[in-house]
C-alpha positions as CSV (number, residue, x, y, z in Angstrom):
1,M,-28.7,-38.2,35.3
2,Q,-27.9,-39.5,32.0
3,R,-28.6,-37.2,29.2
4,T,-30.7,-38.6,26.3
5,N,-30.5,-37.2,22.7
6,L,-34.1,-36.6,21.5
7,T,-35.3,-36.2,18.0
8,K,-38.6,-34.9,16.8
9,P,-41.1,-37.7,15.5
10,G,-40.7,-38.5,12.0
11,R,-37.4,-36.7,11.5
12,K,-34.2,-38.7,11.2
13,S,-31.2,-37.4,13.0
14,K,-28.7,-35.9,10.5
15,P,-25.7,-38.2,10.2
16,K,-22.4,-36.7,11.1
17,K,-19.8,-36.2,8.4
18,P,-16.7,-38.3,8.9
19,K,-13.9,-36.2,10.5
20,A,-11.0,-35.6,8.3
21,P,-7.9,-37.6,9.5
22,N,-5.3,-35.5,11.3
23,M,-2.3,-34.4,9.2
24,K,0.8,-36.4,9.8
25,P,4.0,-34.4,9.3
26,G,6.0,-35.9,6.5
27,A,8.5,-34.9,3.9
28,D,9.6,-36.5,0.5
29,A,13.0,-37.9,0.6
30,K,14.3,-35.3,-2.0
31,L,13.8,-32.6,0.6
32,E,16.4,-34.1,3.1
33,K,19.4,-32.0,1.8
34,I,17.2,-28.9,1.5
35,F,16.0,-29.1,5.0
36,D,19.5,-29.7,6.2
37,A,20.4,-26.3,4.8
38,I,17.9,-24.7,7.1
39,G,19.7,-22.5,9.7
40,V,21.3,-19.2,10.6
41,P,24.1,-18.2,8.3
42,E,27.6,-17.6,9.7
43,Q,27.9,-14.0,10.9
44,K,30.5,-12.1,8.8
45,P,31.4,-8.5,8.6
46,F,29.1,-6.7,6.2
47,T,30.5,-6.5,2.6
48,P,28.5,-4.5,0.0
49,D,27.4,-6.4,-3.0
50,E,28.7,-5.5,-6.4
51,F,25.4,-3.9,-7.5
52,Q,25.3,-1.8,-4.4
53,L,28.8,-0.3,-5.1
54,K,27.9,0.1,-8.8
55,A,24.8,2.1,-7.9
56,L,26.6,4.3,-5.5
57,S,29.2,5.1,-8.3
58,A,26.5,5.8,-10.8
59,I,24.6,8.3,-8.8
60,E,27.7,10.5,-8.6
61,S,27.4,11.7,-12.2
62,A,23.9,10.3,-13.4
63,D,20.5,9.2,-12.4
64,C,20.2,5.7,-11.3
65,L,17.5,3.0,-11.4
66,V,18.2,0.1,-9.2
67,T,16.1,-3.0,-9.7
68,A,16.6,-5.8,-7.2
69,P,14.6,-8.5,-5.3
70,T,13.1,-7.6,-2.0
71,G,15.6,-7.8,0.8
72,A,18.7,-7.4,-1.5
73,G,19.8,-4.3,0.3
74,K,18.5,-1.4,-1.7
75,T,18.1,0.8,1.3
76,W,21.8,0.5,2.1
77,I,22.4,2.3,-1.2
78,A,20.1,5.1,-0.3
79,E,21.6,5.4,3.2
80,K,25.2,5.7,1.9
81,A,24.1,8.2,-0.9
82,I,22.4,10.4,1.7
83,A,25.4,10.3,4.0
84,R,27.7,11.3,1.0
85,I,25.4,14.3,0.1
86,R,25.4,15.3,3.8
87,E,29.3,15.3,3.9
88,K,29.1,17.9,1.0
89,G,26.6,20.0,3.0
90,G,23.6,19.0,0.8
91,T,20.1,18.0,1.5
92,S,18.2,14.8,0.5
93,W,14.5,13.9,0.0
94,Y,13.4,10.2,0.5
95,A,9.9,9.6,-1.1
96,S,8.0,6.4,-0.5
97,P,4.4,5.4,-1.5
98,L,3.1,4.3,1.9
99,K,2.7,6.2,5.1
100,A,3.6,3.1,7.2
101,L,7.0,2.7,5.1
102,T,7.6,6.4,5.4
103,N,7.2,6.2,9.3
104,S,9.5,3.3,9.3
105,K,12.2,4.9,7.2
106,Y,11.9,8.1,9.3
107,A,12.7,6.0,12.5
108,E,15.6,4.2,10.7
109,F,17.1,7.3,9.3
110,S,16.7,9.2,12.6
111,N,18.8,6.4,14.3
112,I,21.4,6.7,11.6
113,F,21.6,10.4,11.0
114,G,20.5,11.8,14.3
115,H,16.8,12.8,15.1
116,E,17.6,16.5,14.7
117,N,18.8,15.9,11.1
118,V,15.8,14.1,9.9
119,G,12.3,15.4,9.2
120,I,9.0,13.7,8.0
121,L,6.2,14.9,5.8
122,T,3.3,12.7,5.1
123,G,0.2,15.1,5.5
124,D,-0.7,13.6,8.8
125,R,2.8,14.3,10.2
126,K,5.0,17.4,9.7
127,E,8.1,17.3,11.9
128,N,11.4,19.2,11.4
129,P,10.6,20.2,7.7
130,D,13.9,22.1,7.3
131,A,16.1,19.1,8.2
132,P,18.8,18.1,5.8
133,V,17.1,14.7,5.3
134,I,13.4,14.7,4.6
135,V,11.4,11.4,4.5
136,G,7.9,11.7,3.0
137,T,5.3,10.5,0.7
138,T,5.5,10.9,-3.0
139,E,2.4,13.0,-3.0
140,I,4.0,15.6,-0.7
141,L,7.1,15.8,-3.0
142,R,4.9,16.3,-6.0
143,N,3.0,19.1,-4.2
144,Q,6.3,20.7,-3.3
145,L,7.3,20.6,-7.0
146,Y,3.9,22.3,-7.8
147,D,4.8,25.0,-5.3
148,S,8.3,25.6,-6.6
149,M,7.2,25.9,-10.2
150,Y,4.4,28.5,-9.1
151,L,6.8,30.5,-7.0
152,G,9.6,30.4,-9.5
153,H,12.0,28.7,-6.9
154,D,14.2,25.7,-7.3
155,L,13.1,22.7,-5.2
156,G,15.2,23.1,-1.9
157,T,16.9,19.7,-2.2
158,D,20.0,18.2,-3.8
159,F,19.1,14.7,-4.1
160,V,15.8,12.7,-4.5
161,I,15.2,9.0,-3.8
162,L,12.1,7.5,-5.2
163,D,11.5,4.1,-3.3
164,E,9.3,1.4,-4.7
165,A,9.7,3.1,-8.1
166,H,7.7,0.4,-9.8
167,Y,4.7,2.2,-8.5
168,L,5.1,4.3,-11.8
169,G,2.8,1.5,-13.1
170,D,0.2,1.7,-10.3
171,E,-3.2,2.3,-11.8
172,D,-4.4,4.7,-9.1
173,R,-1.2,6.4,-8.1
174,G,1.4,5.9,-10.8
175,V,0.5,9.4,-12.2
176,V,2.2,11.0,-9.1
177,W,5.6,9.1,-9.8
178,E,5.5,10.1,-13.5
179,E,4.8,13.8,-12.7
180,I,7.7,13.9,-10.2
181,M,10.0,12.4,-12.9
182,I,8.8,14.9,-15.5
183,Y,8.8,18.1,-13.1
184,L,12.0,17.4,-11.1
185,P,14.8,19.7,-12.2
186,S,17.6,17.8,-14.0
187,R,20.2,19.4,-11.7
188,I,18.9,17.1,-8.9
189,P,19.9,13.4,-9.4
190,I,17.4,10.8,-8.9
191,L,17.9,7.4,-7.3
192,M,15.1,5.1,-8.0
193,L,14.8,1.9,-6.0
194,S,12.5,-0.9,-7.4
195,A,11.5,-4.5,-7.3
196,T,12.6,-6.2,-10.4
197,I,10.7,-4.8,-13.4
198,G,10.8,-6.1,-17.0
199,N,11.4,-2.8,-18.9
200,A,13.9,-1.0,-16.5
201,N,16.0,0.0,-19.7
202,Q,12.9,1.5,-21.4
203,I,12.2,3.6,-18.3
204,A,15.8,4.7,-18.1
205,E,16.0,5.7,-21.8
206,W,12.9,7.8,-21.4
207,L,14.2,9.6,-18.3
208,A,17.5,10.2,-20.1
209,T,15.5,11.7,-23.0
210,I,13.4,14.1,-20.9
211,R,16.1,15.1,-18.3
212,E,19.0,15.2,-20.8
213,K,21.4,13.3,-18.6
214,E,22.2,9.6,-18.4
215,C,20.1,7.2,-16.3
216,I,22.1,4.1,-15.5
217,V,20.2,0.8,-14.8
218,V,21.8,-1.4,-12.0
219,E,20.1,-4.7,-12.1
220,E,20.4,-7.5,-9.5
221,T,18.4,-10.7,-10.2
222,R,20.1,-12.9,-7.5
223,R,18.2,-13.3,-4.3
224,T,20.1,-12.7,-1.1
225,V,18.5,-15.6,0.5
226,P,17.8,-18.5,-2.0
227,L,14.1,-19.5,-2.4
228,F,12.9,-23.1,-2.6
229,P,9.2,-23.8,-3.6
230,L,7.3,-26.6,-1.7
231,F,3.9,-28.3,-2.3
232,F,1.8,-29.2,0.9
233,H,0.0,-32.3,0.4
234,P,-3.4,-32.5,2.3
235,S,-2.1,-35.4,4.3
236,G,0.6,-33.3,5.8
237,T,3.5,-34.4,3.6
238,L,5.8,-31.8,2.0
239,Y,7.0,-32.2,-1.6
240,P,9.2,-30.2,-3.9
241,L,6.8,-28.3,-6.0
242,L,9.1,-28.3,-9.1
243,A,11.1,-31.1,-10.7
244,H,14.4,-29.6,-10.3
245,E,16.5,-29.9,-7.3
246,G,18.2,-26.5,-6.8
247,P,16.7,-23.4,-5.6
248,D,16.2,-20.3,-7.7
249,E,16.2,-22.3,-11.0
250,K,13.9,-21.0,-13.8
251,K,12.4,-24.4,-14.8
252,T,8.7,-24.8,-13.9
253,K,8.0,-28.5,-14.5
254,L,6.0,-29.9,-11.6
255,Y,7.5,-32.6,-9.5
256,K,5.9,-35.9,-10.6
257,K,4.2,-36.6,-7.2
258,V,2.7,-33.1,-7.2
259,S,1.4,-33.5,-10.8
260,A,-0.2,-36.8,-9.9
261,C,-1.8,-35.2,-6.8
262,I,-3.3,-32.2,-8.6
263,G,-4.6,-34.6,-11.2
264,D,-6.6,-36.4,-8.4
265,K,-9.7,-34.2,-7.8
266,D,-10.3,-35.7,-4.4
267,A,-6.9,-35.0,-3.2
268,H,-7.2,-31.1,-3.1
269,K,-10.9,-30.4,-2.5
270,S,-11.5,-27.7,-0.1
271,S,-12.9,-28.7,3.2
272,D,-16.4,-27.7,4.4
273,R,-14.9,-24.7,6.1
274,R,-13.6,-22.0,3.8
275,L,-10.1,-22.5,5.3
276,P,-8.0,-25.7,5.8
277,R,-6.9,-26.8,9.2
278,M,-4.5,-24.0,9.8
279,G,-3.4,-25.4,13.2
280,E,-2.3,-28.6,11.7
281,I,-0.5,-26.9,8.8
282,L,1.3,-24.9,11.4
283,R,2.2,-28.1,13.2
284,V,3.8,-29.5,10.0
285,L,5.7,-26.4,9.4
286,K,6.9,-26.3,12.8
287,A,8.1,-29.9,12.6
288,Y,10.4,-29.1,9.7
289,H,11.7,-25.8,11.2
290,L,9.9,-23.7,8.5
291,L,8.5,-21.0,10.9
292,P,8.1,-18.1,11.2
293,A,5.8,-17.9,8.2
294,I,3.4,-15.4,6.4
295,F,0.2,-17.0,5.2
296,F,-1.4,-15.1,2.3
297,L,-5.2,-15.5,2.3
298,K,-7.9,-14.4,0.1
299,S,-9.9,-12.1,2.4
300,R,-9.9,-10.2,5.6
301,A,-12.3,-12.6,7.2
302,D,-10.1,-15.5,6.3
303,C,-7.1,-13.8,8.1
304,D,-9.2,-13.2,11.2
305,S,-10.7,-16.8,11.2
306,A,-7.3,-18.4,10.7
307,V,-6.1,-17.2,14.0
308,T,-9.0,-18.8,15.9
309,F,-8.4,-22.1,14.1
310,C,-4.9,-22.3,15.7
311,E,-5.8,-22.5,19.5
312,D,-3.7,-25.6,20.1
313,H,-0.6,-23.7,18.8
314,L,0.9,-22.6,22.2
315,I,4.3,-21.1,22.7
316,E,6.5,-23.8,24.3
317,D,9.6,-21.8,25.1
318,P,8.9,-19.9,28.4
319,D,11.7,-17.3,27.7
320,R,10.3,-16.5,24.2
321,K,6.8,-16.2,25.6
322,E,8.0,-13.9,28.3
323,K,9.8,-11.7,25.7
324,L,6.6,-11.6,23.6
325,L,4.3,-10.6,26.5
326,R,6.8,-8.0,27.6
327,R,7.1,-6.4,24.2
328,A,3.5,-6.6,23.4
329,E,2.5,-5.0,26.6
330,E,5.0,-2.1,26.0
331,L,3.4,-1.4,22.5
332,V,-0.1,-1.6,23.4
333,S,0.3,0.4,26.6
334,Q,0.3,3.6,24.4
335,S,-3.3,3.0,23.2
336,E,-6.2,2.0,25.5
337,H,-8.0,0.7,22.5
338,L,-5.1,-1.7,21.4
339,S,-5.0,-3.0,25.0
340,K,-8.6,-4.2,24.5
341,H,-8.2,-5.6,20.9
342,R,-10.1,-8.8,20.4
343,H,-7.0,-10.6,19.0
344,L,-4.6,-9.5,21.6
345,T,-5.1,-12.7,23.6
346,H,-4.3,-14.9,20.5
347,L,-1.3,-12.8,19.8
348,K,0.2,-13.2,23.3
349,E,-0.7,-16.9,23.8
350,L,-0.2,-18.3,20.4
351,G,2.3,-16.0,18.9
352,L,0.1,-15.5,16.0
353,G,-1.4,-12.4,14.3
354,S,-3.8,-11.2,11.5
355,H,-2.9,-8.4,9.2
356,H,-5.1,-6.7,6.7
357,S,-6.4,-3.3,5.6
358,G,-9.6,-3.6,7.7
359,Q,-7.5,-3.3,10.8
360,L,-6.3,-0.1,12.6
361,P,-3.0,1.2,11.2
362,A,-1.6,1.0,14.8
363,W,-2.5,-2.7,15.1
364,K,-0.9,-3.6,11.9
365,L,2.3,-1.7,13.0
366,L,2.2,-3.7,16.2
367,I,2.0,-7.0,14.3
368,E,4.8,-5.8,11.9
369,T,7.1,-4.9,14.8
370,L,6.6,-8.1,16.7
371,M,7.1,-10.2,13.5
372,T,10.2,-8.3,12.5
373,E,11.7,-8.8,16.0
374,G,11.2,-12.5,15.6
375,L,8.6,-12.9,18.4
376,L,5.7,-14.3,16.3
377,D,5.4,-17.8,14.7
378,A,3.0,-16.8,11.9
379,V,1.0,-13.9,10.4
380,F,-2.2,-14.4,8.4
381,A,-2.3,-11.5,5.8
382,T,-3.8,-10.5,2.6
383,S,-1.4,-9.6,-0.2
384,T,-1.2,-5.9,0.8
385,V,1.4,-6.7,3.4
386,A,3.9,-7.6,0.4
387,A,4.2,-4.1,-0.8
388,G,6.8,-1.8,0.7
389,V,6.9,-3.0,4.4
390,N,9.8,-4.7,6.0
391,F,8.0,-7.9,7.1
392,P,10.2,-11.0,6.7
393,A,9.7,-14.6,7.5
394,R,11.4,-17.9,6.8
395,T,8.4,-19.2,4.7
396,V,5.5,-17.7,2.9
397,V,2.4,-19.9,2.4
398,F,0.0,-19.5,-0.6
399,L,-3.6,-20.7,-0.3
400,N,-4.8,-19.0,-3.6
401,S,-3.3,-18.1,-6.9
402,D,-5.3,-15.1,-7.7
403,R,-5.5,-11.6,-6.1
404,F,-8.3,-9.0,-5.4
405,N,-7.3,-5.8,-7.2
406,G,-10.1,-3.7,-5.5
407,R,-12.7,-4.6,-8.1
408,E,-12.3,-8.3,-9.0
409,F,-10.1,-11.3,-8.5
410,L,-7.5,-11.8,-11.3
411,P,-4.8,-14.3,-11.6
412,M,-1.7,-13.2,-9.7
413,T,1.0,-11.4,-11.8
414,S,4.6,-12.2,-11.6
415,T,5.4,-8.8,-10.0
416,E,2.8,-9.5,-7.3
417,F,4.1,-13.0,-6.8
418,H,7.7,-12.0,-6.6
419,Q,6.9,-9.2,-4.0
420,M,5.2,-11.9,-1.9
421,T,8.0,-14.3,-2.1
422,G,10.4,-11.6,-1.5
423,R,9.2,-11.8,2.2
424,A,10.5,-15.4,2.4
425,G,14.1,-15.7,3.8
426,R,15.5,-13.2,6.3
427,R,18.9,-11.7,5.4
428,G,21.4,-12.7,8.0
429,M,18.9,-15.0,9.7
430,D,18.1,-17.6,7.0
431,N,20.3,-19.8,4.8
432,I,17.3,-20.5,2.6
433,G,13.6,-19.3,2.4
434,F,10.6,-21.3,1.3
435,A,7.4,-20.7,-0.7
436,V,4.6,-23.2,0.1
437,A,1.7,-23.9,-2.2
438,V,-1.4,-25.3,-0.5
439,P,-3.9,-27.0,-2.8
440,G,-7.6,-25.9,-2.5
441,R,-10.6,-24.3,-4.3
442,F,-8.8,-21.0,-5.2
443,M,-5.4,-22.5,-6.0
444,D,-4.0,-23.1,-9.4
445,I,-0.8,-25.0,-8.7
446,R,0.4,-24.9,-12.3
447,H,0.0,-21.0,-12.3
448,I,2.1,-20.8,-9.2
449,A,4.7,-23.1,-10.8
450,K,4.8,-20.9,-13.8
451,L,5.2,-17.7,-11.8
452,M,8.3,-19.3,-10.0
453,G,10.1,-18.8,-13.3
454,S,8.3,-16.0,-14.9
455,P,10.3,-12.7,-15.8
456,P,9.1,-9.5,-14.0
457,S,6.1,-7.6,-15.4
458,F,6.5,-4.5,-17.5
459,V,5.8,-1.2,-16.0
460,L,3.3,0.8,-18.0
461,S,2.5,4.5,-17.9
462,Q,-0.6,5.4,-15.8
463,I,-0.6,9.2,-16.5
464,K,-4.0,10.6,-16.6
465,I,-5.4,14.1,-16.5
466,N,-7.4,15.5,-13.4
467,F,-8.6,18.8,-12.3
468,S,-5.9,19.1,-9.6
469,M,-3.2,18.5,-12.1
470,V,-4.6,21.1,-14.6
471,L,-5.1,23.8,-11.9
472,N,-1.6,23.3,-10.5
473,L,0.1,23.2,-14.0
474,L,-1.6,26.5,-14.9
475,L,-0.2,28.2,-11.9
476,S,3.3,28.1,-13.6
477,H,2.7,27.3,-17.2
478,R,0.9,28.5,-20.3
479,P,-1.3,25.8,-22.0
480,D,1.2,25.5,-24.8
481,Q,3.9,24.8,-22.3
482,I,1.7,22.2,-20.7
483,E,1.4,20.4,-24.1
484,D,5.2,20.2,-24.2
485,L,5.2,18.6,-20.6
486,L,2.6,16.0,-21.8
487,R,4.8,15.3,-24.8
488,R,7.5,14.4,-22.3
489,S,5.3,11.7,-20.6
490,F,6.4,8.1,-20.4
491,A,3.1,7.3,-22.0
492,T,4.2,9.2,-25.2
493,Y,7.6,7.6,-25.1
494,M,6.1,4.1,-25.0
495,I,4.1,4.9,-28.0
496,L,6.7,6.5,-30.1
497,K,9.8,4.4,-29.0
498,G,8.4,1.1,-28.0
499,K,9.1,-2.1,-29.9
500,R,5.6,-2.1,-31.2
501,K,5.2,1.5,-31.8
502,R,3.5,1.2,-35.2
503,K,0.9,-1.0,-34.1
504,A,0.3,1.1,-30.9
505,Q,0.0,4.3,-33.0
506,R,-2.4,2.6,-35.3
507,L,-4.6,1.4,-32.4
508,I,-4.7,4.4,-30.2
509,G,-2.9,7.1,-32.1
510,N,-0.4,9.6,-30.5
511,E,-0.5,9.3,-26.7
512,H,0.5,12.9,-26.2
513,K,-2.4,14.1,-28.5
514,Y,-4.9,11.9,-26.4
515,L,-3.5,13.4,-23.2
516,W,-3.6,16.9,-24.7
517,M,-7.2,16.6,-25.8
518,D,-8.1,15.4,-22.3
519,F,-6.3,18.4,-20.8
520,L,-8.2,20.9,-23.1
521,H,-11.5,19.1,-22.1
522,H,-10.7,19.9,-18.4
523,L,-9.5,23.3,-19.3
524,D,-12.7,24.2,-21.2
525,F,-14.8,23.1,-18.1
526,L,-12.7,25.3,-15.9
527,A,-13.1,28.1,-18.2
528,E,-16.9,27.7,-18.4
529,T,-17.1,27.7,-14.5
530,G,-14.8,30.7,-14.0
531,Y,-11.7,29.1,-12.7
532,V,-9.7,29.9,-15.9
533,G,-9.7,33.1,-17.9
534,E,-10.0,33.7,-21.7
535,K,-6.2,33.3,-22.3
536,G,-5.9,30.0,-20.4
537,E,-4.7,31.8,-17.2
538,L,-6.0,31.0,-13.6
539,T,-8.5,33.4,-12.3
540,D,-8.3,34.6,-8.6
541,D,-10.8,31.7,-7.9
542,G,-8.7,29.2,-9.8
543,I,-5.5,30.3,-7.9
544,W,-6.9,29.4,-4.6
545,A,-8.8,26.3,-5.9
546,S,-5.4,25.0,-7.0
547,Q,-4.3,24.7,-3.4
548,L,-7.0,22.0,-2.9
549,R,-4.7,19.1,-3.9
550,I,-7.3,16.5,-3.2
551,D,-9.7,14.2,-5.1
552,Q,-12.6,16.6,-5.6
553,P,-11.0,20.0,-5.8
554,V,-13.6,21.7,-8.1
555,M,-16.7,20.6,-6.3
556,I,-15.3,21.6,-2.9
557,A,-14.1,24.9,-4.5
558,E,-17.5,25.5,-5.8
559,G,-19.1,24.7,-2.4
560,F,-16.9,27.6,-0.9
561,R,-17.5,29.9,-3.8
562,L,-21.3,29.4,-3.3
563,G,-21.0,29.9,0.6
564,I,-22.9,26.7,1.3
565,F,-20.3,25.0,3.6
566,P,-20.7,25.3,7.4
567,E,-17.5,27.3,7.8
568,S,-17.8,28.3,11.4
569,D,-18.6,24.8,12.8
570,P,-15.6,22.4,13.0
571,A,-17.8,19.2,13.6
572,L,-20.2,20.0,10.6
573,L,-17.3,21.0,8.3
574,A,-15.4,17.7,9.0
575,A,-18.7,15.8,8.4
576,I,-19.3,17.3,5.1
577,M,-15.7,16.7,4.0
578,A,-16.2,12.9,5.0
579,S,-18.9,12.7,2.3
580,F,-16.5,14.0,-0.2
581,V,-13.7,11.6,0.6
582,N,-15.8,8.5,1.2
583,E,-14.9,5.8,-1.3
584,Q,-17.6,3.3,-0.6
585,E,-21.2,3.1,-1.6
586,A,-23.1,3.8,1.6
587,D,-26.4,2.7,2.9
588,D,-28.0,5.8,4.0
589,R,-30.9,4.1,5.8
590,I,-29.9,5.4,9.2
591,E,-32.1,5.4,12.4
592,K,-33.3,8.9,12.9
593,E,-32.0,9.2,16.5
594,L,-28.4,8.8,15.1
595,V,-28.7,11.7,12.8
596,S,-28.4,15.3,14.0
597,R,-30.9,17.7,12.5
598,K,-28.2,20.2,12.3
599,L,-26.0,17.8,10.3
600,F,-29.0,16.7,8.1
601,R,-29.8,20.3,7.2
602,A,-26.2,21.1,6.4
603,L,-25.6,18.2,4.2
604,S,-29.0,18.8,2.4
605,K,-27.9,22.5,1.8
606,V,-24.7,21.3,0.3
607,K,-26.4,18.7,-2.1
608,R,-29.0,21.3,-3.2
609,G,-26.4,24.0,-3.7
610,L,-24.1,21.7,-5.8
611,K,-26.8,20.2,-7.8
612,P,-26.6,22.6,-10.8
613,F,-22.8,22.3,-10.8
614,A,-23.0,18.5,-10.7
615,K,-25.3,18.4,-13.7
616,H,-23.0,20.7,-15.6
617,M,-20.2,18.3,-14.8
618,E,-22.2,15.3,-16.1
619,M,-23.2,17.3,-19.3
620,R,-19.4,17.8,-20.0
621,G,-18.6,14.1,-19.4
622,F,-17.3,14.3,-15.9
623,E,-18.6,12.2,-13.0
624,P,-19.6,14.2,-10.0
625,K,-19.2,12.9,-6.5
626,Q,-22.2,11.4,-4.9
627,L,-22.5,12.6,-1.3
628,F,-23.7,10.0,1.3
629,L,-25.1,10.8,4.7
630,R,-23.7,7.8,6.7
631,P,-20.0,8.8,6.4
632,A,-21.0,12.4,7.4
633,V,-22.9,11.0,10.4
634,T,-19.9,8.8,11.4
635,I,-17.3,11.6,11.4
636,Y,-19.8,14.0,13.0
637,A,-20.2,11.6,15.9
638,W,-16.5,11.1,16.2
639,V,-15.7,14.8,16.3
640,K,-18.4,15.3,18.8
641,G,-16.4,12.8,21.2
642,K,-18.4,9.6,20.8
643,A,-16.5,6.5,21.8
644,W,-14.8,4.5,19.1
645,E,-16.9,1.4,19.6
646,E,-20.1,3.3,19.3
647,V,-19.0,5.1,16.2
648,L,-17.7,2.0,14.6
649,S,-21.1,0.2,15.3
650,F,-23.2,2.5,13.1
651,S,-20.5,3.3,10.6
652,E,-21.0,-0.2,9.1
653,M,-17.2,-0.2,8.4
654,A,-14.2,-2.3,9.4
655,E,-11.9,-0.6,11.9
656,G,-9.3,0.0,9.2
657,N,-11.7,1.6,6.8
658,L,-13.1,3.9,9.5
659,A,-9.4,5.0,10.4
660,M,-8.8,5.6,6.7
661,L,-12.1,7.7,6.4
662,I,-10.9,9.8,9.4
663,L,-7.3,10.2,8.0
664,R,-8.5,11.1,4.6
665,T,-11.1,13.6,6.0
666,A,-8.1,15.1,8.1
667,D,-6.1,15.5,4.9
668,N,-8.9,17.3,3.2
669,L,-9.2,19.6,6.2
670,R,-5.5,20.4,6.1
671,H,-5.9,21.7,2.5
672,I,-8.8,23.8,3.6
673,R,-6.7,25.1,6.5
674,S,-4.2,26.3,3.8
675,L,-7.0,28.7,2.4
676,R,-6.8,31.0,5.6
677,E,-6.2,34.1,3.5
678,V,-9.3,33.5,1.4
679,F,-11.6,31.7,3.8
680,P,-10.2,32.5,7.3
681,Q,-13.2,31.2,9.3
682,A,-13.2,27.8,7.4
683,A,-9.5,27.5,7.8
684,E,-9.8,28.0,11.5
685,S,-12.7,25.6,11.8
686,A,-10.7,23.1,9.7
687,G,-7.7,23.3,12.1
688,K,-9.8,22.7,15.1
689,A,-11.7,19.8,13.5
690,I,-8.2,18.1,12.8
691,E,-7.3,18.3,16.4
692,L,-10.7,16.8,17.4
693,I,-10.6,13.8,15.1
694,M,-6.8,12.9,15.5
695,R,-7.2,11.0,18.8
696,D,-6.8,7.4,20.0
697,P,-6.9,4.8,18.4
698,V,-6.3,6.6,15.1
699,A,-3.4,8.9,16.4
700,A,-2.0,5.9,18.3
701,F,-0.4,4.8,15.0
702,Y,2.2,7.6,15.3
703,E,3.1,6.9,18.9
704,L,4.1,3.2,18.4
């Protein structure tokens, strides 16, 4: 029977919008020579670059700060320096900012130096801690420095490498880098590896001042693989983005046809969907051999949606598809959850993946592994993939010129842009890399063009005072000695020695005095609450509280001191800690049947007990932690053995956020476990809770 379209009386049918014409792959004539250069470079025996040899020579007698583009070969310097230390019978400490990068370096160094000679320390992992080569996170290294200062011992290493040293300027974590540089004994040489930064010499001069030894800057500005910027016209035609013809030049004048296009408002309007036709963009890139590619998108949802918009992008080479299927099955077989992942079919059939912080660490590692091994055509990612993970491609594609910093969208900085373009062009696999700008609602093409030739950003001090720092410094220093330490900060140096020191001093005064006053503010509160004595020394409570090297040490310490934590119940203790580590505002309107009465009473007891202390904090200008029920309910259910999917459904979190809540809760529990001499029952419960929450799919991250 023929089907008839019916409409309600009096209502006109809504006219269909005309379908946008399909993109037709095309390229401007000026790109012919550039595209002819695409290919794999001739394989030659490895020869170190001049900057690599210069850095190795420098570290023999001085500290060294190496700044070079991503992929230039900074890790090779670290590898050879570690080997040289080992030949002399010494030990090395390799510190990195990210657990994923730390795990990657651990595997890499284990292959080079032998598994028995390499250990890893990340908080989540502690393996072979007495090995001659330790790979760990910067926070662990900083904590070891606290311990060595307290015990009066020298740090048990002969060489320290600080990878991603530009994190010194990270707003949230830069203080850890600065503390390490201040506390590290000058007998231990530092090798700092960084993306290009604008004030490397200033950082080196500061270090030379506080460590009383030379810090040599080794700077490499040349990319190993040249970069060429392209403009993707909505019709499917590729144009040079800039007017010059050669790659890596610093001019930023737009190519005339690009300038004409962005002047035409209709030419780059965003489509009705939030994303352009990703499948067709892939088809154009494939036609000109510009794959594999990393697409940098604005949000997690965009990354996930982009994969589903490419269902026609099938893998044509049967051998390559077989390799992808075999490798993917091998990796996901270690986690039942990954084997049921909603994007696994797209990954296997299309050779495409989505990568962002809302996903499980194990899934992100799976994507990184397959991409690095050359088995994927494209990955749709947020900008977080650019920092510190070996994740190369021939092409990077930009669909927006701003970046979310955790609070708001701001124009992309030159450092962020160069980190992202650093993924374009695989050393030894590409003659040339490409950065493609796609016009749209969130894209300022002129800003991208400007960033192509912009110098790297300055790294600014982010040192700040917190309770954990104050407690740990008081373990081994008198207050007047701590004032001297603060005087040695990079912040103070920038004010006193910077090019605009007079203006800076006039505007904000002496930075060391500001830090000192903030330190005294924290010290006074600790004295008022019994963690510090009359002469500025730690009391017995202050000594054990200093071992809580976490975000909320004094509130948690006060909870133990008041006896209001469920110390004998692992599940309840983990749930309470989850409320302390939770970073998101939570909706506490939860169905009653999901909330255990036992848990509700336990959390209510903690809130009531800490209320006077929280008010005292507020009166003294400190912000107490607000404790929400939902994260506690979430972790309680997980510790009690509920299935991942069930816990995820009422947590109202993305998988990656839930995994992070679990991992951070486990980290807090590890610090509580260290209090076994003072709170043995709580320490035992914390240890049991860690075992219960570190299971698949969270623990699968460490098995891949």
